[in-house]
Structures are given as structure tokens and as C-alpha cells.
NUROTOR-652967 format. One record per residue (C-alpha): x, y, z; residue in three letters. Coordinates in steps of 0.02 Angstrom, whole numbers, plus 32768, in hexadecimal, padded with zeros to 4 digits. Example, Ala and Ser with C-alpha at 12.3 -4.5 7.8 and 13.67 -1.06 7.14 Angstrom:
<rs>
(r (8267, 7F1F, 8186), ALA)
(r (82AC, 7FCB, 8165), SER)
</rs>
This chain:
<rs>
(r (0A76, AD75, 1E30), UNK)
(r (0AED, ADBA, 1EB3), UNK)
(r (0B86, AD4B, 1EC0), UNK)
(r (0BF8, AD5D, 1F58), UNK)
(r (0CAA, AD8F, 1F2C), UNK)
(r (0CE7, ADB6, 1FDB), UNK)
(r (0C97, ADB2, 2087), UNK)
(r (0CCA, AE3C, 2100), UNK)
(r (0C58, AE0A, 2190), UNK)
(r (0BAB, ADBE, 21A7), UNK)
(r (0B59, AE5F, 216B), UNK)
(r (0BCB, AE9E, 20E0), UNK)
(r (0C11, AE51, 2041), UNK)
(r (0C59, AE7A, 1F98), UNK)
(r (0BEC, AE30, 1F10), UNK)
(r (0BE9, AE1D, 1E53), UNK)
(r (0B4A, AE44, 1DF4), UNK)
(r (0B0A, ADF1, 1D56), UNK)
(r (0B5C, AE77, 1CEA), UNK)
(r (0C04, AE56, 1D41), UNK)
(r (0BFF, AEFA, 1DA0), UNK)
(r (0C3D, AEF6, 1E53), UNK)
(r (0BE2, AF3E, 1EE8), UNK)
(r (0BE5, AF41, 1FA5), UNK)
(r (0B45, AF02, 1FF7), UNK)
(r (0B0A, AF16, 20AA), UNK)
(r (0A80, AEC1, 210B), UNK)
(r (0A67, AE71, 21B6), UNK)
(r (0AA7, ADBE, 21AE), UNK)
(r (0AB4, ADD1, 20F2), UNK)
(r (0B42, AD54, 20D8), UNK)
(r (0B37, ACF1, 217A), UNK)
(r (0B73, AC3D, 215D), UNK)
(r (0B96, AC65, 20A5), UNK)
(r (0C38, AC5A, 2044), UNK)
(r (0C8A, AC9F, 1FA8), UNK)
(r (0C27, AC6F, 1F0D), UNK)
(r (0B80, AC60, 1F68), UNK)
(r (0AEC, ACCC, 1F39), UNK)
(r (0AAB, AD5A, 1FA5), UNK)
(r (09F2, AD65, 1FCD), UNK)
(r (09BD, AE07, 1F78), UNK)
(r (0930, AE1B, 1FF6), UNK)
(r (09B0, AE2D, 2083), UNK)
(r (0A15, AEB6, 202D), UNK)
(r (09F8, AF59, 2089), UNK)
(r (0A7A, AFC4, 202F), UNK)
(r (0AE2, AFAF, 1F92), UNK)
(r (0B76, B019, 1F59), UNK)
(r (0BB1, AFFF, 1EA6), UNK)
(r (0C6B, B004, 1E7A), UNK)
(r (0C59, B057, 1DD2), UNK)
(r (0D0F, B07F, 1DAB), UNK)
(r (0DB7, B026, 1DB3), UNK)
(r (0DF0, B0AB, 1E2E), UNK)
(r (0D5E, B089, 1EA4), UNK)
(r (0D8D, AFD0, 1EA6), UNK)
(r (0E43, AFF5, 1EC8), UNK)
(r (0E15, B071, 1F50), UNK)
(r (0DA9, AFEF, 1FA7), UNK)
(r (0E3A, AF76, 1FB9), UNK)
(r (0EAD, B004, 1FED), UNK)
(r (0E34, B035, 2077), UNK)
(r (0E1A, AF84, 20B7), UNK)
(r (0ED3, AF77, 20E3), UNK)
(r (0EC0, AFE1, 217F), UNK)
(r (0E0E, B023, 218F), UNK)
(r (0D7C, AFBB, 21D7), UNK)
(r (0CF9, AF88, 2159), UNK)
(r (0C6E, AFE1, 21BB), UNK)
(r (0CCB, B086, 21A6), UNK)
(r (0CE4, B061, 20ED), UNK)
(r (0C2E, B039, 20CB), UNK)
(r (0BF7, B0D2, 212D), UNK)
(r (0C67, B13B, 20BE), UNK)
(r (0C1D, B0EB, 2022), UNK)
(r (0B6F, B115, 2061), UNK)
(r (0B9F, B1CB, 2080), UNK)
(r (0BEA, B1DC, 1FD2), UNK)
(r (0B55, B182, 1F85), UNK)
(r (0AE0, B1FB, 1FDD), UNK)
(r (0B45, B291, 1FA2), UNK)
(r (0B39, B255, 1EEF), UNK)
(r (0A83, B21F, 1EEC), UNK)
(r (0A2C, B294, 1F68), UNK)
(r (0A94, B330, 1F4A), UNK)
(r (0ACA, B312, 1E96), UNK)
(r (0B7E, B331, 1ECC), UNK)
(r (0C07, B2E7, 1E5E), UNK)
(r (0CA9, B2B2, 1EB2), UNK)
(r (0D4C, B262, 1E7F), UNK)
(r (0D67, B1B0, 1EBA), UNK)
(r (0DF4, B1D9, 1F33), UNK)
(r (0D75, B225, 1FAB), UNK)
(r (0D52, B173, 1FE6), UNK)
(r (0E05, B16A, 2028), UNK)
(r (0E12, B217, 2074), UNK)
(r (0D66, B212, 20C5), UNK)
(r (0D79, B161, 2109), UNK)
(r (0E20, B190, 2153), UNK)
(r (0DD5, B22B, 21A4), UNK)
(r (0D3E, B1D1, 21EE), UNK)
(r (0DAA, B145, 2232), UNK)
(r (0E23, B1C3, 227E), UNK)
(r (0D96, B220, 22D5), UNK)
(r (0D4A, B17C, 230F), UNK)
(r (0DEE, B144, 235F), UNK)
(r (0E0B, B1EC, 23B3), UNK)
(r (0D5C, B1EE, 23FB), UNK)
(r (0D70, B13D, 243A), UNK)
(r (0E11, B171, 248F), UNK)
(r (0DBF, B20F, 24D3), UNK)
(r (0E41, B274, 2474), UNK)
(r (0DD4, B2D3, 23F7), UNK)
(r (0DF4, B38B, 23D7), UNK)
(r (0D92, B3FB, 2363), UNK)
(r (0DDB, B41E, 22B8), UNK)
(r (0E23, B4C9, 228D), UNK)
(r (0DBC, B4CD, 21EC), UNK)
(r (0D58, B571, 21ED), UNK)
(r (0C9D, B576, 21CD), UNK)
(r (0C7F, B59D, 2115), UNK)
(r (0BCE, B559, 2100), UNK)
(r (0B92, B5F4, 20A3), UNK)
(r (0C14, B5D8, 201A), UNK)
(r (0BF7, B51B, 2011), UNK)
(r (0B41, B4F7, 2040), UNK)
(r (0B36, B452, 1FE2), UNK)
(r (0BD7, B40C, 202A), UNK)
(r (0B9F, B43D, 20D9), UNK)
(r (0AF5, B3EE, 20BE), UNK)
(r (0B50, B34E, 208C), UNK)
(r (0BB9, B35C, 212A), UNK)
(r (0B1D, B36C, 2196), UNK)
(r (0ACF, B2D4, 2144), UNK)
(r (0B73, B276, 215A), UNK)
(r (0B69, B28D, 2217), UNK)
(r (0ABB, B23E, 2216), UNK)
(r (0AFB, B1AA, 21AF), UNK)
(r (0B90, B193, 2222), UNK)
(r (0B21, B192, 22BC), UNK)
(r (0AA9, B115, 226D), UNK)
(r (0B30, B0A0, 2228), UNK)
(r (0BB9, B0AD, 22AB), UNK)
(r (0B53, B0E1, 2343), UNK)
(r (0BCA, B172, 2356), UNK)
(r (0B8B, B223, 2373), UNK)
(r (0C0A, B29D, 232F), UNK)
(r (0C15, B354, 2363), UNK)
(r (0BC0, B3CF, 22ED), UNK)
(r (0C6B, B418, 22C8), UNK)
(r (0C8F, B37C, 2261), UNK)
(r (0C16, B3BC, 21DC), UNK)
(r (0C99, B439, 21A1), UNK)
(r (0D24, B3B7, 219E), UNK)
(r (0CBD, B33E, 2137), UNK)
(r (0C86, B3CC, 20C5), UNK)
(r (0D3E, B3F1, 20A6), UNK)
(r (0D57, B344, 205C), UNK)
(r (0CCB, B360, 1FDF), UNK)
(r (0D09, B40E, 1FB3), UNK)
(r (0DB4, B3C6, 1F8A), UNK)
(r (0D73, B32E, 1F2C), UNK)
(r (0CEF, B37F, 1EBE), UNK)
(r (0CFB, B33F, 1E0C), UNK)
(r (0CB9, B2C1, 1D90), UNK)
(r (0CBB, B20B, 1DCE), UNK)
(r (0D31, B1A1, 1D69), UNK)
(r (0D8A, B239, 1D23), UNK)
(r (0E1F, B222, 1D96), UNK)
(r (0E87, B1B9, 1D1E), UNK)
(r (0F3C, B1B5, 1D4F), UNK)
(r (0FCB, B1EB, 1CDF), UNK)
(r (1055, B178, 1D1F), UNK)
(r (10E5, B1DE, 1CDA), UNK)
(r (10A6, B281, 1D21), UNK)
(r (1079, B22C, 1DC5), UNK)
(r (112C, B1EF, 1DD5), UNK)
(r (116B, B2A1, 1DB8), UNK)
(r (10F6, B2E6, 1E3D), UNK)
(r (112C, B261, 1EB9), UNK)
(r (11E5, B282, 1E97), UNK)
(r (11D1, B33D, 1EB3), UNK)
(r (1170, B327, 1F55), UNK)
(r (11E3, B2A2, 1F9A), UNK)
(r (1279, B311, 1F77), UNK)
(r (122D, B397, 1FE6), UNK)
(r (11FF, B317, 206B), UNK)
(r (12B0, B2D0, 206B), UNK)
(r (12FA, B37E, 2074), UNK)
(r (1293, B39B, 2111), UNK)
(r (12C1, B2F0, 2159), UNK)
(r (120F, B2AC, 2148), UNK)
(r (1214, B1F2, 2125), UNK)
(r (1192, B16A, 2129), UNK)
(r (1197, B113, 21D3), UNK)
(r (112F, B092, 222E), UNK)
(r (10DF, B11E, 2291), UNK)
(r (10B0, B18F, 2200), UNK)
(r (1099, B109, 217A), UNK)
(r (0FDE, B11F, 2166), UNK)
(r (0FEC, B1DC, 2157), UNK)
(r (107C, B1CB, 20DB), UNK)
(r (1015, B154, 206F), UNK)
(r (0F80, B1CC, 2073), UNK)
(r (0FEF, B256, 2032), UNK)
(r (102A, B1E6, 1FA4), UNK)
(r (0F75, B1C1, 1F75), UNK)
(r (0F4E, B27A, 1F75), UNK)
(r (0FE2, B299, 1F01), UNK)
(r (0FA5, B215, 1E87), UNK)
(r (0F03, B273, 1E6B), UNK)
(r (0F57, B31C, 1E70), UNK)
(r (0F90, B2FA, 1DBD), UNK)
(r (0EDE, B30F, 1D7F), UNK)
(r (0ECD, B3B7, 1DD5), UNK)
(r (0F68, B406, 1D87), UNK)
(r (0F40, B4A8, 1D2B), UNK)
(r (0E95, B4AE, 1D7E), UNK)
(r (0EB3, B557, 1DCD), UNK)
(r (0DFD, B58A, 1DE0), UNK)
(r (0DDA, B601, 1E6F), UNK)
(r (0D4E, B592, 1EB0), UNK)
(r (0D67, B58B, 1F6A), UNK)
(r (0DEB, B615, 1F70), UNK)
(r (0D9A, B66E, 2005), UNK)
(r (0D92, B5CA, 2063), UNK)
(r (0E48, B5A4, 203D), UNK)
(r (0E85, B64F, 2073), UNK)
(r (0E2A, B647, 2119), UNK)
(r (0E5F, B596, 2141), UNK)
(r (0F10, B5AA, 2101), UNK)
(r (0F2D, B641, 2171), UNK)
(r (0EEE, B5DF, 2207), UNK)
(r (0F58, B546, 21E0), UNK)
(r (0FF4, B5AC, 21BD), UNK)
(r (0FE5, B5FE, 2267), UNK)
(r (0FC8, B558, 22BF), UNK)
(r (1045, B4EE, 225E), UNK)
(r (10D1, B55D, 221B), UNK)
(r (114C, B4CF, 21F7), UNK)
(r (10CA, B46A, 2198), UNK)
(r (1094, B505, 2138), UNK)
(r (1148, B52B, 2107), UNK)
(r (1164, B47B, 20C3), UNK)
(r (10BA, B47B, 206E), UNK)
(r (10E2, B51E, 2014), UNK)
(r (1188, B4D7, 1FDC), UNK)
(r (112F, B440, 1F92), UNK)
(r (10AB, B4AE, 1F41), UNK)
(r (112B, B524, 1EF3), UNK)
(r (11A0, B499, 1EB8), UNK)
(r (1111, B43C, 1E62), UNK)
(r (10DB, B4D8, 1E04), UNK)
(r (118C, B507, 1DD3), UNK)
(r (11CB, B45D, 1D9E), UNK)
(r (112C, B426, 1D46), UNK)
(r (1109, B4D2, 1CF9), UNK)
(r (1058, B4C0, 1D39), UNK)
(r (0FDE, B525, 1DA0), UNK)
(r (0F95, B4D5, 1E3C), UNK)
(r (0EF4, B507, 1E8F), UNK)
(r (0F14, B564, 1F31), UNK)
(r (0EB0, B4DE, 1F8C), UNK)
(r (0F3F, B463, 1F70), UNK)
(r (0FAF, B4C8, 1FE4), UNK)
(r (0F31, B4B2, 206E), UNK)
(r (0F2E, B3F6, 205B), UNK)
(r (0FEB, B3ED, 2059), UNK)
(r (0FED, B448, 2101), UNK)
(r (0F72, B3CC, 214A), UNK)
(r (0FD2, B335, 2108), UNK)
(r (107B, B376, 2144), UNK)
(r (1037, B3A4, 21F0), UNK)
(r (0FFB, B2F2, 2205), UNK)
(r (109F, B2AA, 21C5), UNK)
(r (110E, B30C, 223D), UNK)
(r (108E, B316, 22C9), UNK)
(r (10AB, B3D1, 22DE), UNK)
(r (1050, B416, 2375), UNK)
(r (0FED, B4B8, 235F), UNK)
(r (1043, B55B, 238B), UNK)
(r (0FA4, B5BB, 23B6), UNK)
(r (0F85, B55A, 2456), UNK)
(r (0F05, B5D9, 2490), UNK)
(r (0E91, B5A6, 2402), UNK)
(r (0EAD, B4EA, 2405), UNK)
(r (0EDD, B4C4, 24B8), UNK)
(r (0F88, B48B, 247E), UNK)
(r (0F3E, B3ED, 2434), UNK)
(r (0F41, B3A3, 2388), UNK)
(r (0EAB, B3CE, 231F), UNK)
(r (0E21, B354, 22F4), UNK)
(r (0E40, B34E, 2239), UNK)
</rs>
């Protein structure tokens, strides 16, 4: 029995299974002329994505606030493929970061304003993540009828590199999360970076990233150090202001929390801050003076 909890469109719905688990189901005309509480015809279900953790349920509703359901379900399919086909474990927040990325690329391509990301090619260091990225492009083309440039493989791979971990392990320590938020917001305020109507989505994405940062404190493994060094040098050259603020956040967190952060976190702070302040790249010769596609 698949009971409809919420209908997103004629082809997609949130359903409850017999064991009270929730899942997203897809299928052509799957819930046409149906309503909440009706049963879904199992024979019409083409794809099903289980919401196994409380975080995955919360993330779904967070995403649906400003990202189209087709983008969301495509993201779920990519993550599902990474887990089942490649045996790759990821933390739940990848649904948010990857959906946001795909939607951003989609909008820029629709507006004919897409520019290749500055992320360097590191496929030899991260073959599995890059294989997932390549498969993701195929899924995006099939689901969204959007053919992305091959360069997007490295951007998508970056999301899986950052989010690698055990599903459901990202339990939030509310007290520590509050401390992290206070430290970061102090730096943002010092640099006159406030949440506005224009940067609201990017500001919220940073806050989500900070929530899950708590679980990565003291995880100072060198996994990905070569990648981080290469990318960090490139981003620092392109976005010096963002890099300066990101380093301030990184150093303040370590000092005030007496914790060690993975070097990869500095890279993500640079990306988040660049988007928040809309800093234009300094190395115009490499990027054509345009904003990158990340």
C-alpha cells in the first residue's frame, strides 16, 4: 500500500508505505486525478526514493521552498545512484547543496549566462566521485532534458567529495551549532555582510552548511589535501576578498572552539562568501571577467 501524503504534480508525490516510512515516487501520470489519502498504483511507479532519516525529510521540505520538484527528484536519483551503484556513502546535506547547484546551473543556462567553474580537474585523485559526476550528467539529461557541459562533472564531484560520510550520522549538536553560527555571523557582521532579499538563498545555504560542519569538527584527515591546495590557490587568486573573509571564519572557528577543521572547509567558505558578496574574479584573463559556474 502506497498512501499519498502530498502531491507535487501529476507525476510525483510523497507517499507513506505500510511500515510508515516516507518516500518520493515518480511515474508518468502517477497521481493524475488523485488526492491526499488515495492509494498509488504500484504498477505505475517508475522510481522510488526512500526518506530514511529525519534529516532527509527535513531537507526535502527545505528544498521545496525554492527549488522545482523536478530538480529535487533528479538530485535524489543522482544520490541514490551514488549510493547503490557506486557504494558511495554521503551525508544527508548533499541533497541541499547538490539541488542548489543543479538549479543554479539550470537557470544560468536558460538565461544563456553559464560560465565554466574554476574547479580544477582532479579525476585521478577522486575517480569514484568523478564517475558519479559523469553519471549525474546522464541522469540530468534524461530527467530534465538538459545537456550540461562536461566541465560540470568536476563541480558535481566536488559536492560528493565534501559530503562523504555515513548517512544518518549527521546528528546536530544544537549548543555547538549555536556557537558556530555566532562565530561566523560575528565575522560576517564585521565585514558588513548581512542577509538581504538578493542574497537570501545563498545566506541560507551557508547556514545549512554550518549546521553540518559541527559533525566534521576535529576531522582533520588529509584526504583531499592536494585537491584543496590546488583549488584554494586558484580561488584565492580569483576572489581575494572572499578568501580573506573565509580565512578569518576558518581561523576564528578553530581558535574559539579549540578544534581542528579540515582544510577543505576553507575552500567551501570561500565559495559561500563569493556568492554572498557577488565578488567578480580578479583573473579576468582566465575567466573572461565573468562569474564562475559554481
